[in-house]
C-alpha positions, 0 to 999 in steps of 0.5 A, spaced: 499 500 499 506 504 502 508 504 494 502 505 491 502 510 495 508 512 493 508 511 485 501 515 485 503 522 489 510 521 485 506 521 478 501 526 480 508 531 482 511 530 476 504 530 471 503 537 476 510 540 474 513 538 467 518 539 464 524 536 458 531 534 461 529 536 468 523 536 472 519 542 474 525 546 472 525 549 464 529 556 463 535 554 460 541 557 464 549 556 460 555 559 460 561 559 455 565 562 449 564 566 444 570 566 441 575 571 446 567 573 449 565 569 456 557 569 456 552 567 462 546 567 457 538 565 460 532 563 456 526 562 458 521 558 453 515 559 450 510 556 455 506 554 447 508 553 441 509 558 436 510 562 442 517 567 444 523 566 447 525 571 451 533 570 452 537 574 457 545 575 456 551 578 461 557 579 458 563 577 462 568 579 459 568 587 457 568 590 450 562 587 447 558 591 442 553 588 439 550 580 440 544 578 435 540 572 436 538 566 431 533 560 432 535 555 428 535 546 428 540 543 432 540 537 427 538 537 420 539 541 414 535 546 417 541 547 422 545 548 416 541 555 414 540 560 420 533 565 419 537 572 419 539 574 426 535 580 431 539 584 434 539 583 441 538 590 446 543 594 451 540 595 458 540 602 459 543 602 465 548 596 464 552 596 457 554 589 459 546 585 459 543 584 453 536 583 452 531 580 445 525 576 444 525 570 439 519 566 436 520 559 436 516 556 431 515 549 432 516 543 437 523 540 437 531 540 439 533 547 437 539 553 438 540 559 439 546 562 436 549 568 438 553 571 434 557 577 438 562 583 436 566 587 440 573 590 441 576 582 440 573 581 434 567 576 432 565 571 437 559 565 436 556 561 440 550 556 441 546 554 446 541 548 446 534 550 446 529 543 447 522 547 445 515 544 447 509 546 449 507 545 456 500 547 456 494 550 454 493 557 454 485 558 458 481 564 456 480 568 461 473 567 464 470 574 464 473 575 456 470 568 455 462 571 457 465 578 453 466 575 447 460 570 448 455 576 448 458 580 442 456 573 438 449 573 440 449 580 438 453 579 432 448 574 430 441 577 431 444 584 427 446 580 422 439 577 423 436 583 422 439 586 417 438 580 412 430 581 414 431 589 413 435 588 406 429 583 404 424 587 407 425 594 405 431 595 400 427 596 395 421 602 397 420 608 396 423 612 403 416 613 407 412 607 404 411 600 408 412 594 406 406 590 404 404 583 407 408 579 401 415 583 403 413 582 410 413 575 408 419 574 404 422 578 410 421 572 416 423 567 411 430 571 409 431 572 417 429 565 419 434 563 413 440 567 415 439 565 423 439 557 420 446 559 417 449 562 422 447 557 427 450 551 423 456 557 422 457 557 429 457 549 430 461 549 424 466 553 428 466 551 435 467 544 431 473 547 427 476 550 434 475 543 438 479 538 433 484 544 431 485 544 440 486 537 440 490 536 435 494 542 440 493 538 445 496 531 442 503 536 440 502 538 448 509 535 450 509 528 454 515 526 457 516 518 457 515 514 463 519 508 467 517 502 471 522 501 476 522 493 478 527 490 483 530 484 479 533 477 482 540 478 484 539 486 487 538 489 479 535 495 477 530 493 472 528 500 468 522 499 462 521 505 459 514 506 455 510 511 452 507 517 450 511 516 444 511 525 444 510 527 437 511 520 435 519 523 436 520 519 443 523 513 441 526 508 446 532 505 442 535 513 439 539 515 446 547 517 445 552 518 450 551 523 455 559 523 459 559 517 456 554 514 459 547 512 455 543 514 462 545 517 468 540 515 475 540 519 480 536 515 486 534 519 493 531 516 499 525 519 499 523 524 504 529 524 508 533 526 502 539 523 507 542 517 502 542 519 494 546 514 488 549 518 481 549 511 477 549 509 470 544 504 467 546 500 461 541 498 457 539 490 455 534 491 450 530 497 447 527 502 452 529 498 457 536 499 463 539 494 467 543 495 473 547 491 480 545 495 485 550 497 490 549 496 497 543 501 498 540 503 506 532 501 506 527 505 504 523 509 499 527 512 492 525 516 487 528 515 481 530 521 476 533 518 469 537 523 464 538 521 457 538 524 451 535 522 443 539 522 438 536 528 435 539 532 442 533 533 446 534 531 452 528 527 457 528 526 464 524 519 467 521 520 473 519 513 477 520 510 483 522 503 488 521 501 496 528 497 497 529 492 503 536 494 506 541 491 499 547 488 501 550 489 494 556 490 489 562 496 491 561 502 487 566 502 481 567 507 475 563 513 475 559 511 481 557 515 486 554 515 493 553 521 499 549 520 505 547 526 511 542 528 515 535 528 514 533 536 510 527 539 515 523 545 514 527 547 519 533 546 518 539 552 517 541 553 511 548 549 509 554 552 507 560 546 509 560 539 509 565 533 512 566 528 506 566 521 510 575 522 508 576 527 512 576 532 506 570 537 506 567 541 501 564 548 502 558 552 499 560 560 498 553 562 499 550 568 496 547 573 501 540 571 499 536 566 494 531 568 489 526 564 485 528 565 478 534 569 479 541 566 475 545 565 480 552 561 480 553 557 485 561 555 487 563 549 491 570 548 492 574 542 495 578 542 500 583 537 503 585 534 510 587 540 513 582 546 511 585 547 504 583 547 497 584 540 495 591 540 489 589 532 487 583 534 483 581 529 478 576 531 472 569 527 474 566 525 467 570 529 464 567 536 468 570 539 475 564 537 478 556 534 477 550 537 481 543 536 483 538 540 486 531 538 488 526 540 491 523 538 498 516 536 495 518 532 489 517 538 484 523 539 482 530 536 479 535 538 475 542 536 474 547 541 472 553 542 470 559 547 470 557 549 463 549 550 465 543 546 465 543 544 458 545 537 456 553 536 454 551 532 448 546 536 445 552 542 447 557 538 443 552 538 437 552 544 437 559 547 438 561 542 432 557 546 428 559 553 430 566 551 429 566 553 422 563 560 422 567 561 428 573 560 424 571 564 419 570 571 423 574 570 429 582 569 429 581 567 437 582 561 441 578 556 439 571 556 444 571 552 450 566 549 455 567 550 463 569 544 465 570 539 460 577 540 457 582 542 462 590 543 459 592 544 466 595 539 470 593 542 476 585 542 476 582 548 480 578 545 486 573 550 486 566 548 480 561 553 479 554 552 476 550 556 473 542 555 475 536 559 477 531 556 482 524 555 478 520 556 484 520 558 492 521 553 497 526 549 500 531 545 496 537 540 497 543 540 493 548 534 490 554 536 488 559 532 486 567 531 485 572 528 485 580 527 488 585 522 487 581 516 485 574 518 490 568 521 488 566 526 493 558 528 495 556 534 498 549 535 501 547 542 503 541 546 504 537 551 501 531 556 502 529 560 496 524 566 497 
């Protein structure tokens, strides 16, 4: 019974806050380099398609005079033919802040291409944008009543006009219509009224048909069933709906060398977390041998990326007893902390099991939908910045932001909320453009490629909390051969 209730709650939360690539966090946050210029970008996609996406850019390198933006497909022939770019507006109070808007005309995998001109020449960079209709706009009740009244007046008025034309059109001024003309007018009004009512009925049928067709295009994420197979193996089976006939179970591409990234979080304490990487065993089915897991109800968040570059996060839930499983290996990681509490003080330092610690350079205030650089530093046994930092799956770190009611889950990288596989698709297209327009060094993605033997002990993640409330942040960094997981709490106003 407990499992059924947990599954139902998980499904309700998931349906109540849909989004792509994450759960309940539709805005795109990204940091990267357009040639010699470093940018911090926020894209707020439209709720409906076609719709207008809002684009904000903070230029972190001085000297940028102009930024043009253009939407284009991430893959396919359309990705080779960008439309005419739109110029972004410079904020009057801040020359390094640019704003713009773009029409997104169809659902699917898009990219927003940024072309910059400044003191150091030109630069080009693209940010992937998974676009999908997330719902329908409902007409306000007052507006509906007002339009209905206008419609009735219009039908009555047009019926009266037809009757007056049939009765009085050929009469001399002041002449009274004979009975024959009054009968003709009545017949004409009856026919006109019937035609108008028929038109209203057919129009309502057409409107409902169009609305149903649009509803079929509203994003419906893949679902996932989780079961415990013999041998302590977690079995994950994906199932429909197949949104717009594009969601498939066999077209996933590697993201950080894995087809799936799975977060397992014990609920509701949120005190145990696993970052695992199941392998495919059949079309739409993934499996992995579980490590040792404490008993509890676990919420599962599975990230995949389709060949089109479109990311999805699938949600499930499983109730597990104590499992004596395998030792962690490869990129798998775990972390344990105290249970989250609404009365707890926001944490800024987390002591790790091996004597290392992780510190969060927490901002003075946390406000929903405001872009923030979340910076974390790994400290060694002596409390000094770690000197043996290693890349974890090609990056300085990974982070997951999870709201305590389950409505928000976001897997973040140093480059932002975008899937790295999609970002690399866009990067491969931008390189030829960049070479034609710039003599600057090739573009880099934060955290992905490090040429120095000594890596920084700090990592930053660009993100903005989508809604107010209580959040738990799981941060993973690596030193030597050890993958550490820091756990932090935050209250967002």
